[in-house]
FIKOLZA-1660 file (N, C-alpha, C; in steps of 0.1 Angstrom, whole numbers, plus 5000, padded with zeros to 4 digits):
% residues 125
   i   px   py   pz ch aa at
   1 3435 0400 4063  A  M  N
   1 3441 0402 4078  A  M CA
   1 3447 0389 4079  A  M  C
   2 3439 0377 4077  A  E  N
   2 3443 0365 4079  A  E CA
   2 3458 0360 4071  A  E  C
   3 3457 0364 4057  A  R  N
   3 3466 0359 4051  A  R CA
   3 3480 0368 4054  A  R  C
   4 3481 0382 4058  A  F  N
   4 3491 0389 4062  A  F CA
   4 3495 0380 4074  A  F  C
   5 3489 0377 4084  A  A  N
   5 3492 0372 4098  A  A CA
   5 3498 0359 4095  A  A  C
   6 3494 0349 4085  A  K  N
   6 3499 0339 4082  A  K CA
   6 3513 0338 4077  A  K  C
   7 3515 0347 4066  A  T  N
   7 3526 0350 4060  A  T CA
   7 3536 0356 4070  A  T  C
   8 3533 0365 4079  A  A  N
   8 3542 0372 4090  A  A CA
   8 3548 0361 4098  A  A  C
   9 3537 0351 4105  A  K  N
   9 3542 0342 4112  A  K CA
   9 3553 0333 4106  A  K  C
  10 3551 0328 4093  A  L  N
  10 3561 0320 4087  A  L CA
  10 3574 0329 4086  A  L  C
  11 3574 0340 4079  A  A  N
  11 3586 0347 4080  A  A CA
  11 3593 0350 4093  A  A  C
  12 3585 0352 4104  A  L  N
  12 3591 0356 4119  A  L CA
  12 3596 0342 4123  A  L  C
  13 3590 0330 4121  A  G  N
  13 3596 0319 4124  A  G CA
  13 3609 0317 4119  A  G  C
  14 3613 0318 4106  A  E  N
  14 3626 0318 4100  A  E CA
  14 3634 0327 4105  A  E  C
  15 3631 0340 4109  A  I  N
  15 3640 0352 4114  A  I CA
  15 3643 0347 4130  A  I  C
  16 3635 0344 4136  A  F  N
  16 3636 0339 4149  A  F CA
  16 3646 0329 4150  A  F  C
  17 3644 0317 4144  A  T  N
  17 3652 0306 4143  A  T CA
  17 3667 0310 4139  A  T  C
  18 3669 0318 4128  A  K  N
  18 3680 0322 4123  A  K CA
  18 3689 0332 4133  A  K  C
  19 3682 0342 4138  A  Y  N
  19 3688 0351 4148  A  Y CA
  19 3687 0348 4163  A  Y  C
  20 3680 0340 4166  A  G  N
  20 3680 0337 4181  A  G CA
  20 3668 0341 4188  A  G  C
  21 3664 0335 4199  A  L  N
  21 3653 0339 4207  A  L CA
  21 3656 0352 4216  A  L  C
  22 3668 0354 4219  A  N  N
  22 3671 0365 4228  A  N CA
  22 3668 0380 4221  A  N  C
  23 3671 0379 4208  A  D  N
  23 3671 0390 4200  A  D CA
  23 3655 0393 4198  A  D  C
  24 3647 0382 4197  A  A  N
  24 3631 0383 4194  A  A CA
  24 3624 0388 4208  A  A  C
  25 3629 0383 4221  A  T  N
  25 3623 0388 4230  A  T CA
  25 3627 0402 4236  A  T  C
  26 3638 0406 4233  A  T  N
  26 3643 0419 4234  A  T CA
  26 3633 0429 4226  A  T  C
  27 3633 0425 4214  A  M  N
  27 3625 0433 4202  A  M CA
  27 3610 0435 4207  A  M  C
  28 3605 0424 4214  A  L  N
  28 3593 0425 4218  A  L CA
  28 3589 0433 4231  A  L  C
  29 3599 0434 4238  A  G  N
  29 3599 0439 4251  A  G CA
  29 3592 0434 4261  A  G  C
  30 3593 0420 4260  A  L  N
  30 3586 0411 4271  A  L CA
  30 3591 0415 4285  A  L  C
  31 3581 0417 4294  A  R  N
  31 3583 0419 4309  A  R CA
  31 3590 0407 4315  A  R  C
  32 3600 0407 4326  A  E  N
  32 3605 0398 4331  A  E CA
  32 3594 0390 4340  A  E  C
  33 3586 0400 4349  A  E  N
  33 3577 0395 4359  A  E CA
  33 3566 0389 4354  A  E  C
  34 3562 0390 4342  A  D  N
  34 3549 0383 4337  A  D CA
  34 3548 0378 4324  A  D  C
  35 3559 0380 4318  A  K  N
  35 3561 0375 4304  A  K CA
  35 3553 0379 4293  A  K  C
  36 3548 0393 4295  A  T  N
  36 3540 0398 4286  A  T CA
  36 3544 0409 4281  A  T  C
  37 3539 0416 4270  A  I  N
  37 3543 0429 4263  A  I CA
  37 3535 0440 4271  A  I  C
  38 3538 0448 4274  A  P  N
  38 3533 0460 4281  A  P CA
  38 3520 0465 4272  A  P  C
  39 3509 0466 4276  A  L  N
  39 3498 0468 4269  A  L CA
  39 3499 0481 4259  A  L  C
  40 3507 0491 4265  A  K  N
  40 3510 0505 4259  A  K CA
  40 3517 0500 4248  A  K  C
  41 3524 0490 4246  A  N  N
  41 3535 0487 4234  A  N CA
  41 3526 0478 4226  A  N  C
  42 3515 0471 4227  A  L  N
  42 3508 0462 4222  A  L CA
  42 3502 0468 4209  A  L  C
  43 3506 0460 4198  A  T  N
  43 3499 0464 4186  A  T CA
  43 3497 0450 4179  A  T  C
  44 3490 0451 4166  A  I  N
  44 3487 0440 4159  A  I CA
  44 3501 0433 4156  A  I  C
  45 3512 0441 4151  A  E  N
  45 3524 0434 4148  A  E CA
  45 3532 0427 4158  A  E  C
  46 3530 0433 4170  A  T  N
  46 3537 0429 4181  A  T CA
  46 3532 0417 4186  A  T  C
  47 3519 0416 4188  A  A  N
  47 3509 0405 4189  A  A CA
  47 3512 0393 4180  A  A  C
  48 3512 0396 4168  A  I  N
  48 3516 0384 4159  A  I CA
  48 3532 0377 4161  A  I  C
  49 3540 0389 4162  A  C  N
  49 3555 0386 4165  A  C CA
  49 3555 0377 4178  A  C  C
  50 3548 0381 4188  A  W  N
  50 3546 0372 4201  A  W CA
  50 3541 0359 4199  A  W  C
  51 3529 0358 4190  A  Q  N
  51 3525 0345 4187  A  Q CA
  51 3535 0337 4180  A  Q  C
  52 3542 0342 4170  A  A  N
  52 3552 0335 4161  A  A CA
  52 3562 0331 4170  A  A  C
  53 3567 0337 4180  A  L  N
  53 3576 0334 4191  A  L CA
  53 3573 0321 4198  A  L  C
  54 3561 0320 4205  A  L  N
  54 3555 0311 4214  A  L CA
  54 3554 0297 4204  A  L  C
  55 3552 0299 4192  A  K  N
  55 3549 0288 4184  A  K CA
  55 3564 0281 4181  A  K  C
  56 3573 0289 4179  A  I  N
  56 3587 0284 4176  A  I CA
  56 3592 0277 4191  A  I  C
  57 3588 0284 4200  A  L  N
  57 3593 0279 4215  A  L CA
  57 3585 0266 4216  A  L  C
  58 3574 0261 4212  A  Q  N
  58 3568 0249 4214  A  Q CA
  58 3577 0239 4207  A  Q  C
  59 3584 0241 4199  A  H  N
  59 3594 0231 4193  A  H CA
  59 3607 0232 4197  A  H  C
  60 3610 0238 4208  A  T  N
  60 3623 0237 4213  A  T CA
  60 3626 0230 4226  A  T  C
  61 3637 0231 4234  A  E  N
  61 3636 0225 4247  A  E CA
  61 3628 0231 4255  A  E  C
  62 3622 0224 4264  A  S  N
  62 3611 0228 4273  A  S CA
  62 3616 0239 4283  A  S  C
  63 3629 0239 4287  A  Y  N
  63 3633 0252 4297  A  Y CA
  63 3632 0264 4289  A  Y  C
  64 3634 0263 4276  A  E  N
  64 3632 0279 4269  A  E CA
  64 3617 0281 4268  A  E  C
  65 3608 0271 4266  A  L  N
  65 3594 0272 4267  A  L CA
  65 3590 0279 4279  A  L  C
  66 3596 0274 4289  A  D  N
  66 3591 0278 4304  A  D CA
  66 3596 0291 4307  A  D  C
  67 3608 0296 4300  A  A  N
  67 3613 0310 4303  A  A CA
  67 3602 0320 4297  A  A  C
  68 3597 0317 4287  A  Y  N
  68 3589 0326 4281  A  Y CA
  68 3573 0325 4281  A  Y  C
  69 3569 0311 4286  A  M  N
  69 3555 0310 4285  A  M CA
  69 3549 0318 4294  A  M  C
  70 3537 0323 4290  A  V  N
  70 3528 0331 4301  A  V CA
  70 3520 0323 4307  A  V  C
  71 3520 0326 4323  A  D  N
  71 3511 0319 4331  A  D CA
  71 3497 0320 4325  A  D  C
  72 3488 0309 4326  A  L  N
  72 3476 0312 4318  A  L CA
  72 3465 0321 4329  A  L  C
  73 3467 0320 4340  A  M  N
  73 3458 0330 4350  A  M CA
  73 3463 0345 4347  A  M  C
  74 3477 0347 4346  A  A  N
  74 3481 0361 4343  A  A CA
  74 3477 0366 4329  A  A  C
  75 3478 0357 4321  A  F  N
  75 3475 0359 4306  A  F CA
  75 3458 0361 4306  A  F  C
  76 3450 0353 4312  A  G  N
  76 3435 0356 4313  A  G CA
  76 3435 0372 4318  A  G  C
  77 3442 0376 4327  A  N  N
  77 3440 0389 4334  A  N CA
  77 3445 0399 4324  A  N  C
  78 3456 0397 4316  A  Y  N
  78 3462 0407 4306  A  Y CA
  78 3449 0408 4295  A  Y  C
  79 3444 0397 4291  A  I  N
  79 3435 0398 4280  A  I CA
  79 3421 0405 4285  A  I  C
  80 3417 0403 4298  A  K  N
  80 3406 0412 4303  A  K CA
  80 3408 0425 4305  A  K  C
  81 3421 0427 4310  A  T  N
  81 3425 0442 4309  A  T CA
  81 3423 0450 4296  A  T  C
  82 3429 0441 4285  A  F  N
  82 3429 0447 4272  A  F CA
  82 3413 0449 4267  A  F  C
  83 3406 0439 4270  A  A  N
  83 3392 0439 4266  A  A CA
  83 3385 0450 4272  A  A  C
  84 3388 0452 4287  A  D  N
  84 3381 0464 4294  A  D CA
  84 3385 0476 4291  A  D  C
  85 3398 0478 4285  A  T  N
  85 3402 0491 4284  A  T CA
  85 3414 0491 4273  A  T  C
  86 3407 0488 4259  A  P  N
  86 3417 0488 4248  A  P CA
  86 3424 0500 4246  A  P  C
  87 3421 0513 4251  A  T  N
  87 3428 0525 4248  A  T CA
  87 3441 0525 4257  A  T  C
  88 3444 0514 4265  A  L  N
  88 3457 0515 4272  A  L CA
  88 3466 0512 4261  A  L  C
  89 3462 0506 4248  A  C  N
  89 3472 0504 4237  A  C CA
  89 3473 0519 4232  A  C  C
  90 3486 0523 4229  A  N  N
  90 3488 0535 4223  A  N CA
  90 3482 0537 4209  A  N  C
  91 3484 0527 4201  A  Y  N
  91 3477 0528 4187  A  Y CA
  91 3463 0530 4186  A  Y  C
  92 3454 0521 4196  A  I  N
  92 3441 0524 4196  A  I CA
  92 3436 0537 4203  A  I  C
  93 3446 0540 4212  A  R  N
  93 3441 0555 4219  A  R CA
  93 3445 0565 4208  A  R  C
  94 3453 0566 4198  A  Q  N
  94 3457 0573 4189  A  Q CA
  94 3444 0574 4179  A  Q  C
  95 3439 0563 4177  A  L  N
  95 3427 0562 4169  A  L CA
  95 3414 0569 4173  A  L  C
  96 3415 0568 4187  A  A  N
  96 3404 0575 4192  A  A CA
  96 3404 0589 4194  A  A  C
  97 3414 0593 4193  A  Y  N
  97 3417 0608 4195  A  Y CA
  97 3419 0616 4181  A  Y  C
  98 3420 0607 4171  A  D  N
  98 3425 0614 4157  A  D CA
  98 3411 0618 4149  A  D  C
  99 3405 0628 4148  A  P  N
  99 3393 0632 4141  A  P CA
  99 3394 0627 4126  A  P  C
 100 3404 0626 4119  A  S  N
 100 3405 0623 4106  A  S CA
 100 3403 0607 4103  A  S  C
 101 3404 0598 4115  A  M  N
 101 3401 0586 4113  A  M CA
 101 3389 0582 4114  A  M  C
 102 3384 0572 4107  A  T  N
 102 3371 0566 4108  A  T CA
 102 3368 0559 4118  A  T  C
 103 3369 0564 4129  A  R  N
 103 3371 0557 4144  A  R CA
 103 3363 0544 4147  A  R  C
 104 3351 0544 4146  A  D  N
 104 3343 0533 4152  A  D CA
 104 3347 0521 4143  A  D  C
 105 3347 0520 4131  A  M  N
 105 3350 0508 4124  A  M CA
 105 3364 0504 4121  A  M  C
 106 3374 0514 4123  A  L  N
 106 3389 0510 4124  A  L CA
 106 3393 0503 4137  A  L  C
 107 3386 0512 4147  A  Q  N
 107 3391 0508 4161  A  Q CA
 107 3385 0494 4163  A  Q  C
 108 3372 0492 4159  A  K  N
 108 3365 0479 4162  A  K CA
 108 3374 0467 4154  A  K  C
 109 3379 0469 4141  A  M  N
 109 3383 0460 4134  A  M CA
 109 3398 0457 4139  A  M  C
 110 3405 0468 4142  A  Y  N
 110 3419 0466 4151  A  Y CA
 110 3416 0459 4165  A  Y  C
 111 3409 0462 4170  A  F  N
 111 3405 0456 4184  A  F CA
 111 3403 0440 4182  A  F  C
 112 3394 0438 4173  A  Q  N
 112 3390 0424 4171  A  Q CA
 112 3402 0417 4165  A  Q  C
 113 3410 0423 4155  A  S  N
 113 3421 0414 4151  A  S CA
 113 3429 0412 4163  A  S  C
 114 3435 0422 4171  A  M  N
 114 3442 0419 4182  A  M CA
 114 3438 0408 4193  A  M  C
 115 3425 0409 4194  A  M  N
 115 3418 0400 4204  A  M CA
 115 3420 0387 4199  A  M  C
 116 3417 0385 4184  A  Q  N
 116 3418 0372 4180  A  Q CA
 116 3433 0367 4181  A  Q  C
 117 3441 0374 4179  A  V  N
 117 3456 0368 4180  A  V CA
 117 3458 0364 4194  A  V  C
 118 3455 0372 4203  A  L  N
 118 3456 0369 4218  A  L CA
 118 3449 0357 4221  A  L  C
 119 3438 0354 4216  A  L  N
 119 3431 0342 4220  A  L CA
 119 3436 0330 4212  A  L  C
 120 3442 0332 4200  A  E  N
 120 3449 0322 4195  A  E CA
 120 3463 0316 4203  A  E  C
 121 3467 0326 4207  A  I  N
 121 3480 0325 4217  A  I CA
 121 3475 0314 4228  A  I  C
 122 3462 0316 4234  A  V  N
 122 3458 0308 4246  A  V CA
 122 3456 0294 4239  A  V  C
 123 3450 0294 4229  A  R  N
 123 3446 0283 4222  A  R CA
 123 3459 0275 4219  A  R  C
 124 3467 0279 4214  A  S  N
 124 3481 0272 4211  A  S CA
 124 3489 0269 4223  A  S  C
 125 3487 0276 4236  A  G  N
 125 3496 0273 4246  A  G CA
 125 3492 0260 4254  A  G  C
% end
């Protein structure tokens, strides 16, 4: 998972730089009011894209970073909500209700990976 995330972040960095930040933020569906991805749309892929976007923004003009940087208090609440009710995320909810999935291990792994990315966003901000 770690190699996938590292490779994805490098590729996304190039894509975001080439095509612009507006397309990236539109693709992620960041909410205007708190600059977060709605939990129902949060996946490991969107979390990694979000992290890559914020990393690129750290190397741009400060007004662009300010436009997309999440308030730490709001982001703390976001992470708490995710931790308390991970089934708000559609993909995790699907895993919970699909009897063909090995729920416990797959859900835990997916949840832990998403939580790790969210905490890395806090650390890098």
